[in-house]
C-alpha positions in Angstrom: 47.7 8.3 -3.6 47.6 6.4 -0.2 45.1 3.3 0.0 43.1 2.3 2.9 43.4 -1.0 4.4 39.5 -3.6 4.3 39.6 -2.8 7.7 39.3 0.7 7.7 36.7 0.6 5.2 35.0 -1.6 7.6 34.9 0.5 10.6 34.3 3.8 8.3 30.8 1.5 6.4 29.9 1.1 10.4 30.5 4.8 11.5 27.9 5.6 8.8 25.2 2.7 8.9 23.7 4.5 11.8 23.6 8.2 10.2 20.8 6.6 7.4 18.5 5.1 9.2 16.7 1.6 9.2 13.6 0.1 8.0 12.0 -2.8 9.4 9.3 -4.5 6.5 6.4 -6.3 7.8 3.8 -8.8 5.4 0.8 -9.9 7.2 -1.0 -12.4 5.6 -5.2 -13.1 5.9 -6.6 -16.3 5.0 -9.9 -15.7 3.8 -10.9 -19.3 4.3 -10.9 -19.5 8.0 -10.2 -15.8 9.2 -13.6 -14.2 10.3 -11.9 -10.4 8.8 -15.0 -8.3 8.6 -13.1 -5.4 7.0 -9.8 -6.1 5.0 -11.4 -9.2 2.9 -11.2 -9.7 -0.7 -14.5 -8.9 -1.4 -14.2 -5.2 0.2 -10.9 -4.6 -1.8 -12.3 -5.8 -5.0 -14.8 -3.9 -4.4 -12.7 -0.6 -3.6 -11.3 -1.3 -6.9 -14.6 -1.5 -9.1 -15.7 2.2 -7.3 -11.9 3.8 -7.3 -11.9 2.4 -11.2 -15.5 3.8 -12.0 -15.5 7.0 -9.6 -11.9 7.7 -9.3 -9.2 10.1 -10.6 -5.8 9.4 -12.6 -2.6 10.6 -10.5 0.5 9.8 -10.2 2.1 8.7 -6.7 5.5 7.4 -6.9 8.4 6.8 -9.8 7.1 3.2 -10.6 3.9 3.9 -11.9 1.8 6.9 -14.1 -1.3 7.4 -13.9 -2.4 5.5 -11.2 -6.2 5.2 -10.9 -6.9 6.9 -7.6 -9.3 8.0 -4.8 -9.4 10.2 -2.0 -11.1 10.2 1.3 -11.0 13.1 4.1 -7.7 11.4 6.3 -6.4 8.7 3.2 -5.3 8.3 -0.5 -6.1 5.3 -2.7 -3.9 4.1 -5.6 -4.2 0.9 -7.4 -1.1 -0.8 -8.8 -1.3 -2.5 -12.1 -1.2 -6.4 -11.6 1.7 -6.7 -14.2 3.9 -4.0 -12.5 6.1 -2.2 -15.0 5.0 -4.3 -17.4 2.1 -2.0 -17.3 3.9 1.3 -16.4 1.4 3.3 -17.7 -1.6 1.9 -15.9 -3.5 0.9 -18.9 -7.0 -0.8 -18.1 -6.3 -3.3 -21.1 -3.0 -3.7 -20.2 -3.8 -5.9 -17.2 -5.9 -5.8 -12.9 -5.3 -4.1 -10.2 -5.8 -5.8 -7.1 -2.9 -4.2 -5.4 -4.4 -1.0 -3.3 -1.7 1.2 -2.1 -3.3 3.2 1.4 -1.5 6.4 2.0 -2.6 8.5 5.5 -1.3 12.3 3.9 -1.0 14.1 7.1 2.2 10.8 8.3 5.6 10.6 6.6 6.0 7.8 4.7 2.8 6.3 5.7 2.1 3.8 3.0 0.4 0.1 3.4 0.8 -1.8 0.6 -2.3 -4.6 0.2 -2.8 -7.5 -2.1 -5.8 -9.3 -3.4 -4.3 -11.2 -6.3 -4.8 -15.0 -4.4 -8.4 -16.1 -4.7 -8.4 -17.1 -0.5 -5.4 -14.7 1.1 -4.9 -10.7 1.3 -1.4 -10.1 1.9 -0.8 -6.1 4.0 3.4 -5.2 3.2 4.6 -2.5 4.4 8.2 -0.3 4.7 8.6 1.7 8.0 11.4 3.5 8.8 10.7 2.7 12.6 11.4 0.0 14.5 8.0 -0.1 16.8 5.9 -0.8 13.8 3.4 -3.7 15.5 0.8 -6.6 13.6 -1.8 -4.5 15.5 -1.0 -0.8 14.1 -0.9 -2.0 10.7 -3.9 -4.3 10.9 -5.9 -0.8 12.4 -4.4 1.8 10.1 -5.7 -0.8 7.0 -8.8 -1.0 8.5 -9.5 2.4 9.6 -8.3 3.1 5.6 -11.1 0.7 4.5 -14.1 1.8 6.9 -13.7 4.6 5.5 -13.9 4.6 1.9 -16.5 1.9 2.5 -18.5 4.9 4.0 -17.7 6.8 1.5 -19.2 4.5 -1.0 -22.3 4.0 0.8 -22.9 7.9 0.8 -22.1 8.0 -2.9 -24.5 5.2 -3.4 -27.8 6.5 -1.4 -26.8 9.6 -3.5 -27.4 8.0 -7.1 -30.2 5.9 -5.8 
């Protein structure tokens, strides 16, 4: 059997890498103490969480969790993930809280944004995208539009019940 030298393996590996694509990871941190953010703030995220837990359905959207609390609007899908991660893989409400919201645009491939609001003062938006043109403003706009849409839905629901 013929052996490949280490340099040959490196050349083969480098020739395969461009075909696999690239991932760009982005993390935005919003300081709610200093920010005048009107939409992406802890108060709104807690309201959305409570609404999804009360009015949402249960749906598995990824391999990591089962039966996530979920809600769908016209343009977005919202999934709550357990704070304890894999320790609550079945998303049982009595095992952990759900201060982690994944927002998806089902019409666009790989359009997921993860909004974490565990911290008292900071909201984190995390995104991994297979494209290189991901910007901070695009990420913020995605979350702002999704938040506005579910907040409008919540207002409609509230008006219908009063």
